[in-house]
N, C-alpha and C positions, 0 to 999 in steps of 0.2 A: 433490332430496334431498341436502343435504349432513351431514357428519358432523362432530361437535366431537370436536375432540382436546385434549391436553393445552395450554397453555397453551406457548409457545416463538418461537422467533425464527422469525418466519413471511414475514417481508418478502423476498421474491424479484423478482427477481436481486440480489447484493452485487457489490462491486466486488469485485477480487483484485490488492491492492496487496504490494509489498514495501517496507518500512520500514525503513529504515537509516539508523541511529544510531553516534555517535561512541561511543568506550567503551576503559575501561582493562581487560582489554592490549591490546582490538583493537575495532576496529567490529562491528556485528554486523546480522545482517538477521532480520527476523521478517515472515511470511507473516500478512496479516491481509485478514479481509473485513467486521469491522464498522469500516467508513469510511462518512465521508457529508460533500458539501459541508453548511455549515449557513446560509452568509450571502455573500451577492456583493457588500457593500461595508463594510467593507473583507473580500474574500475569506477566508473561512474556512471548516476542514474540521475535523472531529472523528473521534479514531479509539479505540475502546476495546480495552484491555489487562490483563489477567488480571494483578493484583499481585505473583503467584507466577512470573510469566515473566520470563526473565531480562533481555530488553529493556524491563521495565518501569523497574526502577531507573536504566538507562542512559536512557533518556528522558528519565525525571522529574530527574536528574541535568544532562544535557546542555543540557536548556532549547530544543531543537530537534530537527527532523529531516528525513529527506525520505522523500516517498511516490512509489516509483519504479511507473511502471505497464508490467508484464509483456508482451511478445506470446507468442505461444502455441512460438515455439522455446524460450523462458525456462520451460516446462511442468515440465520435471524440477526444474530449481534452484528453482521458487515451492513443489513439494511438499517439497522438500527439507528448505527453510527455514523451512518451517510445521512440518515432523513430528521434526526435533533441535534439541536446543538448544543456543547459543551458549557455554554454560557449558562443554560439550565439546567444540564444533566451531569451527573457525574456517571458516562459511559463506562469505565471500568467494574463499578458497583452493580448499577443496572442490566450490565450484560454478563455479571460472574466471570469477570474475564480477571486473571491474575498477572500484578505489576511484577515484571520481572526484572532483574539488575543486569544493567549490558554490560559488557567487556570492556568495550572502549571509548560509551558516550554515556552522557547525563541522563537523558531521556531512556523512558523504561521499554522493554518489549512485552509482547502479549506472549508469556506462556503456551496457551493453548493451541497457537498458531503453529505451525509445521517449521515453517521458515521465518528466521529472523533475519533483518539485515540492518547493521549501523551506519549509519551513514552522518557524515561531516559536510556541512555547507560550504562550499566554498565561494557561492556566487549567485545573488538574485537577480534576475531581467523582470523589467514591467514589460509586457506584453500587450495589453489591454484589458478584457475581462479578468484576466491570469496572471500571476506574478508565477515564472520558472525558477524555482529553488536547483541549483545544480548543486550535487554533491557526490564529494568521493565514498565510496565506499569503503571501511575501515573492518570489518569484522560480518562475518555470515553464521547464522548457527541455523544446522538442520537435523531434523528429532529422526533419532537413529530409528524408528518406525519406518521410517518410508526409504529407509535405505534397503537394497538388498545385502545377499549374505558376503559381496566382494566389498562392499562400502558406495556401488553405485545408487543415485537416487532414481529411486522407484516413482514417477507420478501416478501411476493407477492407486497405488497405495494410499492418497489422499485424495482424491476427488476436487482436483480444484475448477474452480468456474471463472468464466470472463464475463466482460461485459461488451454487449451491441450498443452502441451508440445510436443508429439509424432506428432501432425500434424500440428503446428502451428497456431491454429483455436482459436477464442474465442467464449463461447458460453454462451447463456440464463441457468439460473437455473431452473431446471425445477419442477415439480409439488409434493407434499407433500408425501411421503408413507407409513408413519408411523400414527397413532392415535394422 
């Protein structure tokens, strides 16, 4: 038997990213889970941001951003960046995160994150509570510490975590189930 619940964001699990963006008077970071790969050629992502969020105007004005994939050791910073506003907080300074120079976009990357995905916004679509920023991936950086000897990405080396909107919980990704 199944129980009907109200329509909600029920796709689980959701990725957790730290979106960094250039801005005045300072760059900002926002934690997002409304993020998806939407095309492989050209590589394209989409992120949903509420218009009332401080980062919304920054992303719109910058025309680019960086998706930074945090590992478990950045969990506290991830929660802070998702619960505090950049209007009132310098998140890079308060979370002891390093602004790195991106190679293709003006927005900074977060040095402490093992994966950084540089993106250039191509379209903004108003959906209701969120605007959808569609962006082309123009560069990807992966720390060599999460690669194996042959240069393949090894997820177990970075302890990725995810968000479950139905419960409001973060969870570590588990064991591999395929060969």
